[in-house]
C-alpha positions as CSV (number, residue, x, y, z in Angstrom):
1,M,-62.0,27.4,1.7
2,I,-59.5,25.5,-0.3
3,R,-59.6,28.1,-3.0
4,A,-59.1,30.9,-0.5
5,E,-56.1,29.1,1.0
6,W,-54.3,28.9,-2.3
7,K,-55.3,32.4,-3.3
8,K,-53.7,33.7,-0.1
9,L,-50.7,31.6,-0.7
10,F,-50.0,33.1,-4.2
11,K,-50.5,36.6,-2.9
12,N,-47.2,36.1,-1.0
13,K,-44.5,36.3,-3.7
14,T,-41.8,34.4,-1.7
15,L,-43.9,31.7,0.2
16,P,-44.5,29.5,-2.9
17,L,-40.8,29.5,-3.6
18,V,-40.1,28.6,0.0
19,L,-42.5,25.6,-0.2
20,V,-40.9,24.4,-3.4
21,A,-37.5,24.7,-1.8
22,I,-38.8,22.6,1.2
23,A,-40.1,20.0,-1.3
24,L,-36.6,19.8,-2.7
25,I,-34.9,19.1,0.6
26,P,-35.1,15.2,0.4
27,T,-33.8,15.4,-3.2
28,I,-30.9,17.7,-2.2
29,Y,-30.1,15.6,0.8
30,C,-29.9,12.3,-1.1
31,W,-28.2,13.7,-4.1
32,L,-25.4,15.7,-2.3
33,Y,-24.9,13.1,0.5
34,L,-25.0,10.0,-1.6
35,S,-23.1,11.4,-4.6
36,S,-20.2,12.2,-2.3
37,L,-20.1,8.6,-1.0
38,W,-21.6,6.8,-4.0
39,N,-18.6,4.6,-5.0
40,T,-15.8,5.3,-2.5
41,Y,-14.0,2.0,-3.1
42,S,-13.5,2.8,-6.7
43,K,-11.3,5.7,-5.6
44,V,-8.9,3.7,-3.4
45,T,-6.3,4.6,-6.0
46,D,-6.5,8.1,-4.7
47,I,-5.4,7.2,-1.1
48,P,-2.0,8.8,-0.6
49,V,0.6,6.3,0.5
50,A,4.3,7.0,1.4
51,V,6.9,4.4,0.3
52,V,10.4,4.4,1.9
53,N,13.0,2.1,0.4
54,H,16.2,1.3,2.4
55,D,17.0,-1.9,0.6
56,V,20.6,-2.7,-0.4
57,D,21.3,-4.7,-3.6
58,Q,22.8,-8.2,-3.2
59,H,24.8,-10.6,-5.4
60,Y,23.6,-14.2,-5.4
61,Q,24.3,-17.1,-7.7
62,G,25.9,-14.7,-10.2
63,K,22.9,-12.5,-10.2
64,T,22.2,-9.0,-8.8
65,I,19.3,-9.2,-6.4
66,Q,17.4,-5.9,-5.8
67,I,13.9,-6.8,-4.5
68,G,13.4,-3.3,-3.0
69,H,14.3,-1.5,-6.2
70,N,12.0,-3.8,-8.2
71,L,9.1,-3.2,-5.8
72,V,9.5,0.5,-6.1
73,A,9.6,0.2,-9.9
74,S,6.5,-1.9,-9.8
75,L,4.5,0.4,-7.5
76,K,5.4,3.4,-9.7
77,T,3.3,1.9,-12.4
78,S,0.7,0.4,-10.1
79,K,-2.8,1.9,-9.9
80,T,-3.8,0.3,-6.6
81,M,-3.0,3.5,-4.5
82,D,-1.5,6.9,-4.9
83,Y,2.1,6.0,-4.0
84,H,4.7,8.7,-3.1
85,F,8.4,7.7,-2.9
86,V,9.9,9.8,-0.1
87,K,12.4,9.9,2.7
88,A,11.5,8.4,6.1
89,S,11.3,11.8,7.8
90,T,8.9,13.1,5.1
91,A,6.8,10.0,5.4
92,H,6.4,10.3,9.2
93,R,5.6,14.0,9.0
94,G,3.0,13.3,6.4
95,L,1.4,10.5,8.4
96,A,1.1,12.8,11.5
97,S,-0.4,15.6,9.4
98,G,-2.8,13.5,7.5
99,R,-1.1,13.9,4.2
100,Y,-0.4,10.1,4.0
101,Y,-2.6,7.4,5.4
102,L,0.0,4.6,5.2
103,I,3.8,4.3,5.2
104,V,5.4,1.2,3.5
105,T,9.0,0.8,4.6
106,V,11.4,-1.6,2.9
107,P,14.3,-2.4,5.3
108,K,18.0,-2.4,4.2
109,N,18.3,-6.2,4.6
110,F,15.3,-7.0,2.4
111,S,17.2,-8.4,-0.6
112,Q,19.8,-10.0,1.7
113,N,17.2,-12.0,3.5
114,A,15.7,-13.0,0.2
115,T,19.0,-14.9,-0.6
116,T,18.7,-17.0,2.6
117,L,15.4,-18.7,2.1
118,L,17.0,-22.0,1.1
119,S,20.0,-21.7,3.4
120,K,20.6,-23.4,6.8
121,H,19.3,-20.2,8.5
122,P,16.5,-18.7,6.4
123,Q,15.5,-15.2,7.3
124,S,12.1,-13.6,6.8
125,M,11.6,-10.8,4.4
126,R,9.8,-8.3,6.4
127,L,7.8,-5.2,5.2
128,Y,6.9,-2.6,7.8
129,Y,3.6,-0.8,7.6
130,R,2.6,2.2,9.7
131,I,-0.9,3.7,9.9
132,S,-2.9,6.0,12.1
133,S,-6.3,4.6,12.8
134,G,-7.3,7.7,14.8
135,R,-6.9,9.8,11.7
136,N,-9.6,7.8,9.9
137,F,-10.9,4.5,11.3
138,V,-12.6,3.4,8.0
139,I,-9.5,4.0,5.8
140,S,-7.3,1.9,8.2
141,K,-9.6,-1.1,7.3
142,M,-9.6,-0.4,3.6
143,I,-5.8,-0.3,3.5
144,T,-5.5,-4.0,4.5
145,G,-6.3,-5.2,1.0
146,A,-3.5,-3.0,-0.5
147,T,-0.9,-4.3,1.9
148,T,-1.9,-7.9,1.0
149,A,-1.4,-7.1,-2.7
150,I,2.1,-5.7,-2.1
151,E,3.1,-8.8,-0.2
152,H,1.8,-11.0,-3.0
153,Q,3.7,-9.0,-5.6
154,V,7.0,-9.3,-3.7
155,G,6.4,-13.0,-3.0
156,L,5.9,-13.7,-6.7
157,K,9.1,-12.0,-7.6
158,V,11.0,-14.1,-4.9
159,T,9.5,-17.3,-6.1
160,Q,10.5,-16.5,-9.7
161,M,14.0,-15.8,-8.5
162,Y,14.4,-19.2,-6.7
163,V,12.8,-21.1,-9.6
164,G,15.4,-19.6,-11.8
165,V,18.2,-20.5,-9.4
166,L,17.0,-24.1,-9.2
167,L,16.6,-24.4,-13.0
168,R,20.1,-23.0,-13.6
169,T,21.6,-25.4,-11.1
170,V,19.8,-28.5,-12.6
171,H,20.8,-27.3,-16.1
172,Q,24.5,-27.0,-15.1
173,T,24.4,-30.5,-13.6
174,A,22.9,-31.9,-16.7
175,N,25.7,-30.3,-18.7
176,G,28.2,-32.0,-16.5
177,F,26.6,-35.4,-17.3
178,G,26.6,-34.5,-21.0
179,V,30.4,-33.7,-21.0
180,A,31.1,-36.9,-19.1
181,G,29.1,-38.8,-21.7
182,T,31.0,-37.2,-24.5
183,G,34.3,-38.3,-22.9
184,D,33.0,-41.9,-22.6
185,Q,32.0,-41.9,-26.3
186,R,35.5,-40.7,-27.2
187,L,37.0,-43.5,-25.2
188,V,34.9,-46.1,-27.0
189,N,36.0,-44.7,-30.3
190,G,39.7,-44.8,-29.2
191,L,39.3,-48.4,-28.1
192,N,37.8,-49.4,-31.4
193,Q,40.8,-47.8,-33.1
194,V,43.2,-49.6,-30.9
195,Q,41.4,-52.8,-31.6
196,T,41.8,-52.2,-35.4
197,A,45.5,-51.4,-34.9
198,T,46.0,-54.6,-33.0
199,Q,44.5,-56.6,-35.7
200,K,46.8,-54.9,-38.2
201,L,49.7,-55.7,-35.9
202,A,48.7,-59.4,-35.8
203,T,48.5,-59.4,-39.6
204,G,52.0,-57.8,-39.8
205,Q,53.4,-60.3,-37.5
206,A,52.0,-63.2,-39.5
207,R,53.5,-61.7,-42.7
208,L,56.9,-61.3,-40.9
209,T,56.9,-64.9,-39.9
210,A,56.0,-66.0,-43.4
211,G,58.8,-63.8,-44.7
212,M,61.3,-65.3,-42.3
213,N,60.3,-68.7,-43.4
214,K,60.8,-67.8,-47.0
215,I,64.3,-66.5,-46.1
216,S,65.3,-69.7,-44.4
217,F,64.2,-71.8,-47.4
218,A,65.7,-69.5,-50.0
219,V,69.3,-69.6,-48.7
220,P,70.3,-72.7,-50.7
221,N,69.2,-71.5,-54.1
222,G,70.7,-68.1,-53.8
223,S,67.5,-65.8,-53.8
224,V,68.2,-64.6,-50.3
225,T,68.3,-60.9,-51.3
226,G,64.9,-60.6,-52.9
227,Q,63.1,-62.5,-50.2
228,L,64.8,-60.6,-47.5
229,K,63.8,-57.3,-48.9
230,Q,60.2,-58.4,-49.2
231,G,60.2,-59.5,-45.6
232,L,61.8,-56.3,-44.4
233,N,59.1,-54.2,-46.2
234,Q,56.4,-56.2,-44.6
235,L,58.0,-55.7,-41.2
236,G,58.1,-51.9,-41.8
237,Q,54.5,-51.9,-42.6
238,V,53.6,-53.7,-39.5
239,S,55.7,-51.4,-37.4
240,A,54.0,-48.3,-38.9
241,G,50.5,-49.8,-38.3
242,L,51.5,-50.5,-34.7
243,A,52.7,-46.9,-34.2
244,A,49.4,-45.6,-35.7
245,G,47.4,-47.8,-33.4
246,Q,49.3,-46.6,-30.4
247,T,48.7,-42.9,-31.4
248,V,45.0,-43.5,-31.7
249,V,45.0,-45.2,-28.3
250,N,46.8,-42.2,-26.7
251,T,44.4,-39.8,-28.4
252,G,41.4,-41.7,-27.1
253,L,42.8,-41.8,-23.6
254,S,43.6,-38.1,-23.7
255,Q,40.1,-37.2,-24.8
256,L,38.6,-39.4,-22.1
257,A,40.7,-37.7,-19.5
258,Q,39.7,-34.2,-20.7
259,G,36.0,-35.0,-21.0
260,G,36.0,-36.7,-17.7
261,A,37.7,-33.8,-16.0
262,Q,35.2,-31.3,-17.5
263,G,32.2,-33.4,-16.6
264,A,33.5,-34.0,-13.1
265,H,34.0,-30.3,-12.6
266,R,30.5,-29.4,-13.7
267,L,29.0,-32.3,-11.8
268,L,30.9,-31.2,-8.6
269,A,29.8,-27.6,-9.0
270,G,26.1,-28.6,-9.6
271,Q,26.3,-30.9,-6.6
272,Q,27.7,-28.2,-4.4
273,R,24.9,-25.8,-5.4
274,L,22.2,-28.5,-4.9
275,L,23.7,-29.4,-1.5
276,A,23.6,-25.7,-0.5
277,L,19.8,-25.7,-1.0
278,N,18.2,-26.8,2.2
279,D,14.8,-28.4,2.2
280,S,13.8,-28.4,5.8
281,T,10.2,-27.5,6.9
282,K,11.4,-24.0,7.8
283,N,12.9,-23.5,4.4
284,I,9.7,-24.7,2.7
285,D,7.6,-22.4,4.9
286,R,9.8,-19.4,4.2
287,L,9.7,-20.1,0.4
288,A,5.9,-20.6,0.4
289,Q,5.4,-17.3,2.3
290,P,8.6,-15.3,1.8
291,V,7.2,-11.9,2.9
292,Q,5.9,-11.1,6.3
293,S,4.7,-7.8,7.6
294,T,4.9,-5.7,10.8
295,L,2.0,-3.3,11.3
296,T,2.5,-0.3,13.6
297,D,-0.5,1.9,14.5
298,D,0.5,5.3,15.8
299,S,-3.0,6.0,17.2
300,A,-4.7,2.6,17.7
301,V,-8.4,2.7,18.1
302,P,-9.8,0.1,20.5
303,N,-13.2,-0.3,18.9
304,N,-15.5,0.9,16.1
305,G,-17.4,3.2,18.4
306,T,-14.2,5.1,19.4
307,G,-13.2,5.4,15.8
308,M,-16.6,6.8,14.7
309,S,-17.2,9.0,17.8
310,P,-15.7,12.3,16.4
311,F,-18.2,12.2,13.5
312,A,-21.1,11.0,15.8
313,V,-20.4,13.8,18.3
314,A,-20.3,16.4,15.5
315,I,-23.7,15.2,14.2
316,G,-25.1,15.2,17.7
317,L,-24.1,18.8,18.3
318,F,-25.4,19.9,15.0
319,V,-28.8,18.2,15.5
320,G,-29.0,19.9,19.0
321,A,-28.3,23.3,17.4
322,L,-31.1,22.6,14.8
323,A,-33.5,21.9,17.5
324,M,-32.5,25.0,19.5
325,G,-32.7,27.1,16.4
326,T,-36.3,25.9,15.8
327,M,-37.6,26.2,19.4
328,F,-35.9,29.4,20.6
329,D,-36.4,32.9,19.1
330,A,-33.0,34.6,19.3
331,Y,-34.1,37.9,17.8
332,T,-37.5,39.2,19.1
333,P,-36.8,41.3,22.2
334,V,-38.9,40.7,25.4
335,T,-38.5,44.3,26.4
336,R,-37.4,47.5,24.6
337,P,-33.6,47.0,24.3
338,K,-31.5,49.9,25.7
339,S,-28.7,49.1,23.2
340,A,-27.7,46.5,20.6
341,I,-25.1,45.0,23.0
342,N,-27.8,44.5,25.7
343,W,-30.1,43.0,23.2
344,W,-27.4,40.6,21.9
345,L,-26.3,39.7,25.4
346,A,-29.8,39.0,26.6
347,K,-30.4,36.5,23.7
348,F,-27.1,34.8,23.6
349,S,-26.8,34.5,27.4
350,V,-29.5,31.8,27.0
351,I,-27.8,30.2,24.1
352,G,-24.5,30.2,26.0
353,V,-26.2,28.4,28.9
354,V,-27.7,25.8,26.5
355,C,-24.2,25.3,25.1
356,G,-22.9,24.6,28.5
357,L,-25.7,22.1,29.2
358,Q,-25.1,20.3,25.9
359,T,-21.4,20.0,26.7
360,G,-22.0,18.6,30.2
361,F,-24.7,16.1,29.2
362,L,-22.8,14.9,26.1
363,G,-19.4,14.7,27.9
364,I,-21.0,12.6,30.8
365,A,-22.7,10.3,28.3
366,L,-19.4,9.7,26.4
367,K,-17.1,9.3,29.4
368,M,-19.4,7.6,32.0
369,G,-22.1,6.1,29.8
370,L,-19.9,4.7,26.9
371,G,-16.6,4.6,28.7
372,L,-14.8,6.6,26.0
373,K,-11.0,6.6,26.4
374,T,-9.3,9.8,25.3
375,M,-5.9,11.2,24.8
376,S,-6.9,14.4,26.7
377,D,-10.1,14.9,28.6
378,A,-9.5,18.6,28.7
379,Q,-9.3,18.8,25.0
380,L,-12.5,16.8,24.7
381,W,-14.5,19.0,26.9
382,L,-13.1,22.1,25.2
383,M,-14.0,20.8,21.7
384,L,-17.5,19.8,22.9
385,F,-18.2,23.4,24.2
386,V,-16.6,25.2,21.2
387,G,-18.4,22.9,18.8
388,S,-21.8,23.6,20.4
389,V,-21.2,27.3,20.3
390,L,-20.0,27.0,16.7
391,F,-23.1,25.2,15.4
392,L,-25.6,27.3,17.3
393,S,-23.9,30.5,16.0
394,V,-24.0,29.2,12.4
395,I,-27.6,28.1,12.6
396,Y,-28.8,31.3,14.2
397,G,-26.7,33.3,11.6
398,F,-28.6,31.6,8.8
399,R,-32.0,32.2,10.4
400,L,-31.5,35.8,11.6
401,L,-29.7,37.1,8.6
402,L,-31.6,35.2,5.8
403,G,-35.0,34.6,7.3
404,N,-37.0,31.7,5.8
405,F,-34.4,31.1,3.1
406,G,-31.8,30.8,5.8
407,I,-33.8,28.0,7.5
408,W,-33.9,26.1,4.2
409,L,-30.2,26.8,3.6
410,T,-29.4,25.3,7.0
411,T,-30.6,22.0,5.8
412,V,-28.5,22.1,2.7
413,F,-25.5,23.2,4.8
414,W,-26.1,20.2,7.1
415,V,-26.1,17.8,4.1
416,L,-23.0,19.3,2.7
417,Q,-21.1,18.8,6.0
418,L,-22.2,15.1,6.2
419,G,-20.7,14.3,2.9
420,S,-17.8,16.7,2.7
421,S,-16.3,17.0,6.2
422,G,-14.3,13.7,6.1
423,G,-16.2,12.2,9.0
424,I,-16.6,8.8,7.5
425,Y,-14.3,8.6,4.5
426,P,-11.3,10.8,3.7
427,V,-12.0,13.5,1.2
428,Q,-9.7,11.6,-1.4
429,L,-12.5,9.0,-1.6
430,T,-15.3,11.4,-2.1
431,S,-16.4,13.6,-5.0
432,N,-14.3,16.4,-6.3
433,F,-16.9,18.8,-5.2
434,A,-16.6,17.5,-1.6
435,T,-12.8,17.8,-1.8
436,V,-13.0,21.4,-2.7
437,L,-15.7,22.3,-0.2
438,N,-14.0,20.4,2.8
439,P,-11.7,23.3,4.1
440,F,-14.6,25.7,4.2
441,L,-16.9,23.7,6.5
442,P,-16.8,24.2,10.2
443,M,-17.6,20.5,10.9
444,T,-14.2,19.6,9.2
445,Y,-12.3,21.3,12.1
446,L,-14.5,20.1,14.8
447,I,-14.0,16.4,13.7
448,D,-10.3,16.9,13.4
449,G,-10.1,18.5,16.9
450,L,-12.1,15.6,18.3
451,R,-9.8,13.1,16.7
452,H,-6.8,14.7,18.3
453,A,-8.6,14.8,21.7
454,I,-9.7,11.1,21.5
455,S,-7.1,9.2,19.5
456,L,-4.4,11.2,17.9
457,G,-3.1,13.4,20.7
458,G,-1.1,16.5,19.9
459,S,-2.2,20.1,19.5
460,I,-5.7,21.3,18.6
461,T,-4.7,24.9,18.3
462,T,-5.3,25.2,14.6
463,D,-8.8,23.7,14.8
464,L,-9.7,25.9,17.8
465,W,-8.5,29.1,16.0
466,T,-10.4,28.2,12.9
467,M,-13.6,27.4,14.7
468,T,-13.3,30.6,16.8
469,L,-13.0,32.6,13.5
470,F,-16.2,31.0,12.3
471,I,-17.9,31.9,15.6
472,V,-16.6,35.5,15.7
473,G,-17.4,36.1,12.1
474,V,-21.0,34.9,12.4
475,Q,-21.6,36.7,15.7
476,L,-20.3,40.0,14.4
477,L,-22.8,39.7,11.5
478,I,-25.7,38.9,14.0
479,F,-24.6,41.8,16.2
480,G,-24.6,44.1,13.1
481,K,-28.2,43.1,12.5
482,F,-29.1,44.0,16.1
483,L,-27.2,47.3,15.8
484,L,-29.0,48.2,12.6
485,A,-32.4,47.4,14.1
486,T,-31.6,49.5,17.2
487,R,-30.7,52.5,15.1
488,Q,-33.7,52.2,12.8
489,K,-36.1,51.4,15.7
490,T,-37.5,48.5,13.7
491,F,-37.7,46.5,17.0
492,E,-40.7,48.5,18.3
493,S,-43.3,46.3,16.7
494,L,-41.5,43.2,17.9
495,V,-41.3,44.0,21.6
496,T,-43.5,41.6,23.6
497,K,-43.9,43.8,26.6
């Protein structure tokens, strides 16, 4: 019996291939799905971020302070994210459309506030971040690390700036002490020279006295002239020594005055700068953490369930369509069809009712069971119904048009959508294959429409039109199969009654 079973199997040329294809389903599922999400955090550098710089340069302590400019220059060479340096209007349009996931705004007073951190009224340096959690809940959590890195980078630059200011001030004060010390040394030298001159003066005076005495004793013997000349010479020498000593004293005093004035000026300047640096607790706190941030979320998500609900709803609708495609035969006619349109309407009237039931049950579960808050209930109900019709149309299209191969292809299509529709991670974090495939997947537009209905708000027109085109295209192909079968009368052997 076993041999007969295998013999029958191999008589069918396509069935062995179908069985092999079925055996490949787990491999295809794991490979395609996991490869697209294998190492998403290594691709954080591909997350597009808009940077808007309004900062105005400042002059402080003889230096040009341009913190905003330096931050932009640093981010241009940074590999932490995909930074785009744009105008504010471009950044906000990009965030709304999903082109950017984060906006970093540097205000115009950023550098100005940096110069006040050690003043009497220190001001915080504030960076402004804007995200849209409703666009992608997971990415909003991943961005937190990048913002922390930016703040650390700016804080390091500010700390370096103030260390430089303090060192320059202390150095200037030290120079003032040095100049004053030089003046003191010059005074000591001058005093030593004065002392030497004074000693010379005393010696000269002694010689003058001796000379006068000689003159008085020499008057009687007639040698007055020679002694008088000798005494006058000694007196001249003394006078010259006295004048030289006085010059040295004056020079020393002048140098002392000059050095003292320079030292006093530098000491006063350094003192003024040091006194201008406040050391209150507030100043210390500002210097320790110079950069603070303000985060604005254009579409805040209250909890994880709300953030993940678009993807979960899309999965639920696709699984429901898979079950319907397995259980209900949308091709075999119950009675002989009068026309292709009647045949098509008979089958898809049942499918349409199921779509309505899926929409009702799922909507009630979301709204009443889970308490899902939405931006528009009408948009939510509409997306649920259109999504149900979309997936049922696609699955029946695969099955009716491609037979058993279409059933296998449905599974592959399901896996592709899981990894490439941007339901969990944005396509920038997935594989290149997923990025290329993303615009061609119907689930991409269902998830985007559900995000607008639940968290983002705004129009879902583009998503609805795209999904409608998918539906109409597949249904036209299915109707073409019914029309061809009607004309060729191939349905006769299929009629159950």
